[in-house]
N, CA, C and O atoms as CSV, one atom per row, in Angstrom:
chain,resi,resn,atom,element,x,y,z
A,1,MET,N,N,126.234,36.809,64.573
A,1,MET,CA,C,127.447,37.383,64.050
A,1,MET,C,C,128.456,36.262,63.836
A,1,MET,O,O,128.584,35.358,64.662
A,2,SER,N,N,129.159,36.332,62.729
A,2,SER,CA,C,130.121,35.280,62.431
A,2,SER,C,C,131.299,35.355,63.402
A,2,SER,O,O,131.805,36.437,63.700
A,3,GLY,N,N,131.725,34.192,63.889
A,3,GLY,CA,C,132.818,34.129,64.847
A,3,GLY,C,C,132.385,34.261,66.292
A,3,GLY,O,O,133.221,34.248,67.195
A,4,TYR,N,N,131.073,34.390,66.524
A,4,TYR,CA,C,130.536,34.570,67.871
A,4,TYR,C,C,129.434,33.553,68.124
A,4,TYR,O,O,128.705,33.171,67.209
A,5,GLY,N,N,129.320,33.118,69.375
A,5,GLY,CA,C,128.264,32.202,69.760
A,5,GLY,C,C,127.294,32.860,70.722
A,5,GLY,O,O,127.687,33.676,71.556
A,6,PHE,N,N,126.029,32.501,70.603
A,6,PHE,CA,C,124.975,33.028,71.472
A,6,PHE,C,C,125.165,32.496,72.885
A,6,PHE,O,O,125.397,31.303,73.076
A,7,VAL,N,N,125.066,33.389,73.888
A,7,VAL,CA,C,125.132,32.988,75.293
A,7,VAL,C,C,123.750,33.114,75.926
A,7,VAL,O,O,123.218,32.142,76.463
A,8,ARG,N,N,123.167,34.320,75.862
A,8,ARG,CA,C,121.831,34.525,76.433
A,8,ARG,C,C,121.269,35.859,75.955
A,8,ARG,O,O,122.006,36.747,75.524
A,9,LYS,N,N,119.960,35.975,76.041
A,9,LYS,CA,C,119.287,37.228,75.711
A,9,LYS,C,C,119.366,38.147,76.921
A,9,LYS,O,O,119.090,37.729,78.046
A,10,LEU,N,N,119.750,39.413,76.683
A,10,LEU,CA,C,119.872,40.381,77.770
A,10,LEU,C,C,118.679,41.308,77.869
A,10,LEU,O,O,118.333,41.758,78.962
A,11,GLY,N,N,118.046,41.601,76.747
A,11,GLY,CA,C,116.909,42.515,76.778
A,11,GLY,C,C,116.353,42.763,75.395
A,11,GLY,O,O,116.940,42.379,74.384
A,12,GLU,N,N,115.195,43.420,75.377
A,12,GLU,CA,C,114.527,43.709,74.112
A,12,GLU,C,C,113.798,45.035,74.241
A,12,GLU,O,O,113.250,45.360,75.295
A,13,GLY,N,N,113.800,45.794,73.157
A,13,GLY,CA,C,113.119,47.081,73.145
A,13,GLY,C,C,112.472,47.332,71.805
A,13,GLY,O,O,112.366,46.423,70.981
A,14,GLU,N,N,112.039,48.554,71.582
A,14,GLU,CA,C,111.358,48.900,70.340
A,14,GLU,C,C,112.257,48.768,69.124
A,14,GLU,O,O,111.784,48.415,68.043
A,15,GLN,N,N,113.542,49.046,69.280
A,15,GLN,CA,C,114.444,49.040,68.137
A,15,GLN,C,C,115.101,47.696,67.881
A,15,GLN,O,O,115.719,47.516,66.831
A,16,GLY,N,N,114.995,46.759,68.788
A,16,GLY,CA,C,115.629,45.462,68.592
A,16,GLY,C,C,115.900,44.788,69.918
A,16,GLY,O,O,115.283,45.107,70.935
A,17,GLN,N,N,116.835,43.848,69.892
A,17,GLN,CA,C,117.174,43.131,71.112
A,17,GLN,C,C,118.684,43.140,71.318
A,17,GLN,O,O,119.456,43.385,70.390
A,18,VAL,N,N,119.085,42.866,72.560
A,18,VAL,CA,C,120.498,42.778,72.902
A,18,VAL,C,C,120.747,41.389,73.470
A,18,VAL,O,O,120.024,40.921,74.349
A,19,VAL,N,N,121.786,40.739,72.948
A,19,VAL,CA,C,122.146,39.401,73.411
A,19,VAL,C,C,123.606,39.403,73.843
A,19,VAL,O,O,124.409,40.211,73.378
A,20,GLU,N,N,123.925,38.487,74.734
A,20,GLU,CA,C,125.322,38.277,75.105
A,20,GLU,C,C,125.888,37.232,74.162
A,20,GLU,O,O,125.264,36.198,73.923
A,21,VAL,N,N,127.069,37.502,73.627
A,21,VAL,CA,C,127.739,36.575,72.718
A,21,VAL,C,C,129.160,36.343,73.207
A,21,VAL,O,O,129.710,37.149,73.957
A,22,ILE,N,N,129.749,35.232,72.775
A,22,ILE,CA,C,131.143,34.938,73.105
A,22,ILE,C,C,131.936,34.853,71.811
A,22,ILE,O,O,131.494,34.254,70.831
A,23,ASN,N,N,133.112,35.460,71.826
A,23,ASN,CA,C,134.010,35.403,70.679
A,23,ASN,C,C,134.739,34.066,70.737
A,23,ASN,O,O,135.409,33.766,71.725
A,24,TYR,N,N,134.612,33.260,69.682
A,24,TYR,CA,C,135.238,31.939,69.685
A,24,TYR,C,C,136.759,32.027,69.759
A,24,TYR,O,O,137.403,31.141,70.321
A,25,ARG,N,N,137.335,33.084,69.201
A,25,ARG,CA,C,138.795,33.194,69.142
A,25,ARG,C,C,139.407,33.571,70.492
A,25,ARG,O,O,140.311,32.887,70.971
A,26,ASP,N,N,138.921,34.656,71.111
A,26,ASP,CA,C,139.548,35.122,72.357
A,26,ASP,C,C,138.766,34.742,73.620
A,26,ASP,O,O,139.206,35.035,74.732
A,27,GLN,N,N,137.609,34.091,73.450
A,27,GLN,CA,C,136.776,33.626,74.566
A,27,GLN,C,C,136.274,34.762,75.459
A,27,GLN,O,O,135.961,34.534,76.628
A,28,LYS,N,N,136.193,35.989,74.918
A,28,LYS,CA,C,135.642,37.119,75.660
A,28,LYS,C,C,134.170,37.287,75.320
A,28,LYS,O,O,133.736,36.981,74.210
A,29,ASN,N,N,133.408,37.778,76.292
A,29,ASN,CA,C,131.986,38.008,76.090
A,29,ASN,C,C,131.724,39.462,75.735
A,29,ASN,O,O,132.392,40.371,76.227
A,30,TYR,N,N,130.734,39.662,74.868
A,30,TYR,CA,C,130.353,40.981,74.386
A,30,TYR,C,C,128.834,41.069,74.352
A,30,TYR,O,O,128.141,40.060,74.484
A,31,ALA,N,N,128.327,42.271,74.174
A,31,ALA,CA,C,126.901,42.485,73.928
A,31,ALA,C,C,126.741,42.753,72.437
A,31,ALA,O,O,127.523,43.500,71.849
A,32,ALA,N,N,125.735,42.149,71.830
A,32,ALA,CA,C,125.433,42.382,70.420
A,32,ALA,C,C,124.012,42.921,70.331
A,32,ALA,O,O,123.058,42.258,70.737
A,33,LYS,N,N,123.881,44.128,69.796
A,33,LYS,CA,C,122.562,44.735,69.640
A,33,LYS,C,C,122.088,44.500,68.219
A,33,LYS,O,O,122.745,44.910,67.262
A,34,GLN,N,N,120.950,43.840,68.083
A,34,GLN,CA,C,120.350,43.570,66.782
A,34,GLN,C,C,119.319,44.653,66.496
A,34,GLN,O,O,118.444,44.920,67.321
A,35,ILE,N,N,119.424,45.275,65.328
A,35,ILE,CA,C,118.443,46.278,64.915
A,35,ILE,C,C,118.032,45.996,63.481
A,35,ILE,O,O,118.762,45.335,62.741
A,36,SER,N,N,116.870,46.491,63.086
A,36,SER,CA,C,116.427,46.292,61.707
A,36,SER,C,C,117.275,47.149,60.775
A,36,SER,O,O,117.802,48.187,61.175
A,37,LEU,N,N,117.399,46.708,59.545
A,37,LEU,CA,C,118.245,47.408,58.580
A,37,LEU,C,C,117.809,48.845,58.335
A,37,LEU,O,O,118.649,49.709,58.083
A,38,ASN,N,N,116.507,49.115,58.404
A,38,ASN,CA,C,116.053,50.489,58.143
A,38,ASN,C,C,116.456,51.456,59.256
A,38,ASN,O,O,116.360,52.668,59.065
A,39,LEU,N,N,116.906,50.956,60.419
A,39,LEU,CA,C,117.385,51.814,61.502
A,39,LEU,C,C,118.907,51.954,61.503
A,39,LEU,O,O,119.456,52.796,62.215
A,40,PHE,N,N,119.589,51.124,60.702
A,40,PHE,CA,C,121.050,51.126,60.698
A,40,PHE,C,C,121.595,52.312,59.915
A,40,PHE,O,O,121.070,52.677,58.863
A,41,SER,N,N,122.660,52.906,60.449
A,41,SER,CA,C,123.356,54.003,59.776
A,41,SER,C,C,124.853,53.834,60.016
A,41,SER,O,O,125.305,53.815,61.160
A,42,GLU,N,N,125.612,53.714,58.943
A,42,GLU,CA,C,127.060,53.584,59.104
A,42,GLU,C,C,127.651,54.854,59.721
A,42,GLU,O,O,128.612,54.789,60.487
A,43,LYS,N,N,127.080,55.991,59.387
A,43,LYS,CA,C,127.548,57.262,59.955
A,43,LYS,C,C,127.350,57.272,61.477
A,43,LYS,O,O,128.243,57.680,62.219
A,44,LEU,N,N,126.171,56.819,61.938
A,44,LEU,CA,C,125.915,56.736,63.376
A,44,LEU,C,C,126.889,55.762,64.027
A,44,LEU,O,O,127.436,56.049,65.092
A,45,PHE,N,N,127.110,54.609,63.391
A,45,PHE,CA,C,128.057,53.635,63.937
A,45,PHE,C,C,129.432,54.268,64.123
A,45,PHE,O,O,130.058,54.095,65.169
A,46,GLN,N,N,129.902,54.994,63.124
A,46,GLN,CA,C,131.219,55.628,63.210
A,46,GLN,C,C,131.273,56.637,64.355
A,46,GLN,O,O,132.289,56.747,65.042
A,47,ARG,N,N,130.197,57.363,64.557
A,47,ARG,CA,C,130.162,58.323,65.673
A,47,ARG,C,C,130.138,57.607,67.021
A,47,ARG,O,O,130.804,58.033,67.965
A,48,LEU,N,N,129.372,56.521,67.111
A,48,LEU,CA,C,129.349,55.742,68.354
A,48,LEU,C,C,130.731,55.179,68.656
A,48,LEU,O,O,131.155,55.142,69.811
A,49,GLN,N,N,131.427,54.744,67.617
A,49,GLN,CA,C,132.752,54.162,67.791
A,49,GLN,C,C,133.759,55.201,68.299
A,49,GLN,O,O,134.735,54.842,68.959
A,50,GLN,N,N,133.534,56.463,68.003
A,50,GLN,CA,C,134.446,57.529,68.422
A,50,GLN,C,C,134.236,57.956,69.876
A,50,GLN,O,O,135.112,58.590,70.464
A,51,LEU,N,N,133.086,57.616,70.460
A,51,LEU,CA,C,132.822,58.008,71.850
A,51,LEU,C,C,133.830,57.346,72.777
A,51,LEU,O,O,134.101,56.151,72.661
A,52,ASN,N,N,134.379,58.122,73.688
A,52,ASN,CA,C,135.354,57.587,74.625
A,52,ASN,C,C,135.105,58.215,75.994
A,52,ASN,O,O,135.644,59.273,76.319
A,53,HIS,N,N,134.281,57.542,76.780
A,53,HIS,CA,C,133.953,58.010,78.124
A,53,HIS,C,C,133.758,56.772,78.991
A,53,HIS,O,O,133.160,55.797,78.535
A,54,PRO,N,N,134.247,56.786,80.231
A,54,PRO,CA,C,134.137,55.588,81.069
A,54,PRO,C,C,132.702,55.173,81.378
A,54,PRO,O,O,132.479,54.038,81.799
A,55,ASN,N,N,131.732,56.045,81.184
A,55,ASN,CA,C,130.341,55.716,81.486
A,55,ASN,C,C,129.506,55.434,80.243
A,55,ASN,O,O,128.278,55.375,80.313
A,56,ILE,N,N,130.170,55.259,79.116
A,56,ILE,CA,C,129.477,54.912,77.871
A,56,ILE,C,C,130.102,53.631,77.344
A,56,ILE,O,O,131.321,53.550,77.192
A,57,VAL,N,N,129.270,52.624,77.064
A,57,VAL,CA,C,129.812,51.361,76.556
A,57,VAL,C,C,130.495,51.600,75.217
A,57,VAL,O,O,130.048,52.413,74.408
A,58,LYS,N,N,131.581,50.877,75.003
A,58,LYS,CA,C,132.333,50.997,73.760
A,58,LYS,C,C,131.658,50.162,72.672
A,58,LYS,O,O,131.175,49.059,72.927
A,59,VAL,N,N,131.633,50.703,71.468
A,59,VAL,CA,C,131.096,50.004,70.301
A,59,VAL,C,C,132.286,49.626,69.433
A,59,VAL,O,O,133.087,50.485,69.064
A,60,PHE,N,N,132.406,48.330,69.102
A,60,PHE,CA,C,133.600,47.844,68.419
A,60,PHE,C,C,133.429,47.658,66.914
A,60,PHE,O,O,134.274,48.102,66.137
A,61,GLN,N,N,132.366,47.018,66.504
A,61,GLN,CA,C,132.191,46.716,65.084
A,61,GLN,C,C,130.720,46.492,64.789
A,61,GLN,O,O,129.890,46.441,65.696
A,62,TYR,N,N,130.408,46.359,63.505
A,62,TYR,CA,C,129.048,46.013,63.116
A,62,TYR,C,C,129.093,44.940,62.043
A,62,TYR,O,O,130.110,44.737,61.379
A,63,GLU,N,N,127.973,44.265,61.892
A,63,GLU,CA,C,127.820,43.253,60.851
A,63,GLU,C,C,126.396,43.333,60.334
A,63,GLU,O,O,125.460,43.571,61.097
A,64,ILE,N,N,126.239,43.135,59.049
A,64,ILE,CA,C,124.917,43.165,58.423
A,64,ILE,C,C,124.653,41.808,57.798
A,64,ILE,O,O,125.509,41.258,57.106
A,65,ASN,N,N,123.454,41.263,58.046
A,65,ASN,CA,C,123.036,40.061,57.329
A,65,ASN,C,C,121.805,40.406,56.503
A,65,ASN,O,O,121.537,41.586,56.278
A,66,SER,N,N,121.066,39.434,56.056
A,66,SER,CA,C,119.973,39.677,55.103
A,66,SER,C,C,118.862,40.582,55.629
A,66,SER,O,O,118.246,41.301,54.842
A,67,ASN,N,N,118.586,40.568,56.935
A,67,ASN,CA,C,117.470,41.384,57.428
A,67,ASN,C,C,117.758,42.169,58.702
A,67,ASN,O,O,116.859,42.824,59.229
A,68,SER,N,N,118.988,42.121,59.211
A,68,SER,CA,C,119.315,42.819,60.458
A,68,SER,C,C,120.736,43.362,60.418
A,68,SER,O,O,121.573,42.932,59.624
A,69,ALA,N,N,120.974,44.315,61.298
A,69,ALA,CA,C,122.330,44.803,61.545
A,69,ALA,C,C,122.634,44.546,63.013
A,69,ALA,O,O,121.730,44.541,63.849
A,70,TYR,N,N,123.889,44.336,63.321
A,70,TYR,CA,C,124.319,44.059,64.688
A,70,TYR,C,C,125.461,44.991,65.054
A,70,TYR,O,O,126.413,45.148,64.290
A,71,TYR,N,N,125.362,45.611,66.229
A,71,TYR,CA,C,126.470,46.366,66.809
A,71,TYR,C,C,127.103,45.484,67.870
A,71,TYR,O,O,126.404,44.980,68.749
A,72,LEU,N,N,128.407,45.288,67.806
A,72,LEU,CA,C,129.123,44.552,68.839
A,72,LEU,C,C,129.656,45.561,69.842
A,72,LEU,O,O,130.381,46.487,69.479
A,73,MET,N,N,129.290,45.375,71.116
A,73,MET,CA,C,129.602,46.370,72.141
A,73,MET,C,C,130.215,45.719,73.375
A,73,MET,O,O,130.136,44.506,73.572
A,74,GLU,N,N,130.818,46.554,74.184
A,74,GLU,CA,C,131.323,46.150,75.486
A,74,GLU,C,C,130.154,45.618,76.318
A,74,GLU,O,O,129.040,46.137,76.236
A,75,LEU,N,N,130.412,44.592,77.108
A,75,LEU,CA,C,129.379,43.997,77.950
A,75,LEU,C,C,129.505,44.523,79.372
A,75,LEU,O,O,130.582,44.467,79.966
A,76,LEU,N,N,128.400,45.038,79.922
A,76,LEU,CA,C,128.367,45.447,81.328
A,76,LEU,C,C,128.097,44.200,82.160
A,76,LEU,O,O,127.023,43.608,82.059
A,77,HIS,N,N,129.056,43.800,82.974
A,77,HIS,CA,C,128.912,42.569,83.758
A,77,HIS,C,C,128.190,42.771,85.075
A,77,HIS,O,O,127.419,41.910,85.500
A,78,GLU,N,N,128.429,43.890,85.718
A,78,GLU,CA,C,127.972,44.060,87.087
A,78,GLU,C,C,126.459,44.143,87.229
A,78,GLU,O,O,125.890,43.595,88.173
A,79,GLN,N,N,125.804,44.830,86.289
A,79,GLN,CA,C,124.377,45.101,86.447
A,79,GLN,C,C,123.801,45.565,85.121
A,79,GLN,O,O,124.532,45.798,84.158
A,80,SER,N,N,122.499,45.693,85.084
A,80,SER,CA,C,121.855,46.197,83.873
A,80,SER,C,C,122.174,47.677,83.696
A,80,SER,O,O,122.528,48.362,84.656
A,81,LEU,N,N,122.049,48.161,82.473
A,81,LEU,CA,C,122.277,49.575,82.207
A,81,LEU,C,C,121.308,50.429,83.015
A,81,LEU,O,O,121.690,51.476,83.539
A,82,TYR,N,N,120.053,49.988,83.118
A,82,TYR,CA,C,119.057,50.732,83.895
A,82,TYR,C,C,119.527,50.907,85.341
A,82,TYR,O,O,119.507,52.016,85.873
A,83,ASN,N,N,119.949,49.806,85.973
A,83,ASN,CA,C,120.407,49.883,87.362
A,83,ASN,C,C,121.661,50.741,87.492
A,83,ASN,O,O,121.816,51.477,88.466
A,84,HIS,N,N,122.550,50.646,86.517
A,84,HIS,CA,C,123.758,51.471,86.521
A,84,HIS,C,C,123.389,52.950,86.484
A,84,HIS,O,O,123.962,53.755,87.218
A,85,LEU,N,N,122.438,53.303,85.632
A,85,LEU,CA,C,122.013,54.699,85.534
A,85,LEU,C,C,121.381,55.180,86.834
A,85,LEU,O,O,121.644,56.296,87.281
A,86,ILE,N,N,120.549,54.338,87.439
A,86,ILE,CA,C,119.901,54.718,88.697
A,86,ILE,C,C,120.944,54.932,89.796
A,86,ILE,O,O,120.864,55.903,90.549
A,87,LEU,N,N,121.917,54.031,89.888
A,87,LEU,CA,C,122.908,54.116,90.956
A,87,LEU,C,C,123.922,55.238,90.768
A,87,LEU,O,O,124.326,55.876,91.740
A,88,PHE,N,N,124.339,55.484,89.522
A,88,PHE,CA,C,125.479,56.372,89.311
A,88,PHE,C,C,125.178,57.661,88.562
A,88,PHE,O,O,125.996,58.581,88.584
A,89,CYS,N,N,124.057,57.754,87.915
A,89,CYS,CA,C,123.852,58.892,87.017
A,89,CYS,C,C,122.713,59.814,87.404
A,89,CYS,O,O,122.413,60.754,86.668
A,90,ILE,N,N,122.079,59.577,88.522
A,90,ILE,CA,C,121.022,60.486,88.960
A,90,ILE,C,C,121.560,61.286,90.134
A,90,ILE,O,O,121.946,60.730,91.162
A,91,SER,N,N,121.576,62.574,89.963
A,91,SER,CA,C,122.062,63.455,91.018
A,91,SER,C,C,120.890,64.274,91.541
A,91,SER,O,O,119.815,64.245,90.942
A,92,PRO,N,N,121.063,65.000,92.633
A,92,PRO,CA,C,119.968,65.824,93.161
A,92,PRO,C,C,119.451,66.859,92.169
A,92,PRO,O,O,118.315,67.319,92.280
A,93,VAL,N,N,120.290,67.226,91.196
A,93,VAL,CA,C,119.847,68.226,90.217
A,93,VAL,C,C,119.304,67.589,88.943
A,93,VAL,O,O,118.948,68.308,88.010
A,94,GLY,N,N,119.231,66.274,88.877
A,94,GLY,CA,C,118.669,65.608,87.704
A,94,GLY,C,C,119.618,64.581,87.130
A,94,GLY,O,O,120.580,64.158,87.771
A,95,PHE,N,N,119.321,64.195,85.912
A,95,PHE,CA,C,120.104,63.168,85.242
A,95,PHE,C,C,121.406,63.744,84.714
A,95,PHE,O,O,121.487,64.924,84.374
A,96,GLY,N,N,122.403,62.912,84.653
A,96,GLY,CA,C,123.673,63.333,84.074
A,96,GLY,C,C,124.732,62.279,84.274
A,96,GLY,O,O,124.593,61.396,85.120
A,97,LEU,N,N,125.784,62.371,83.501
A,97,LEU,CA,C,126.892,61.449,83.647
A,97,LEU,C,C,127.756,61.893,84.819
A,97,LEU,O,O,127.964,63.090,85.013
A,98,PRO,N,N,128.260,60.945,85.601
A,98,PRO,CA,C,129.169,61.321,86.674
A,98,PRO,C,C,130.440,61.921,86.078
A,98,PRO,O,O,130.788,61.601,84.941
A,99,PRO,N,N,131.128,62.766,86.803
A,99,PRO,CA,C,132.350,63.365,86.261
A,99,PRO,C,C,133.432,62.323,86.056
A,99,PRO,O,O,133.496,61.326,86.776
A,100,GLN,N,N,134.281,62.560,85.068
A,100,GLN,CA,C,135.419,61.678,84.849
A,100,GLN,C,C,136.434,61.899,85.951
A,100,GLN,O,O,136.600,63.011,86.453
A,101,GLU,N,N,137.112,60.822,86.321
A,101,GLU,CA,C,138.145,60.946,87.365
A,101,GLU,C,C,139.486,61.209,86.744
A,101,GLU,O,O,140.481,61.343,87.457
């Protein structure tokens, strides 16, 4: 992504990979999810951007290059998303988001 530098790879899945990037201007770190263009949807991006819940990472912007799309997202510093879900989102009655405070 233009204006951002690669820090490290965070993970990879069927739809793409997630890397940590740093914004050269404000020196803040973010997560950038790379996906193939055939999976990208501007409508989905707009809906993701509208989500506002403390247990859902914020999606800030997207960028498209010749063969990929990137979502720029909030970076979870404390732990992986998997570990976060195990610790905070599994209740005796099953999976779910913890209540908002």
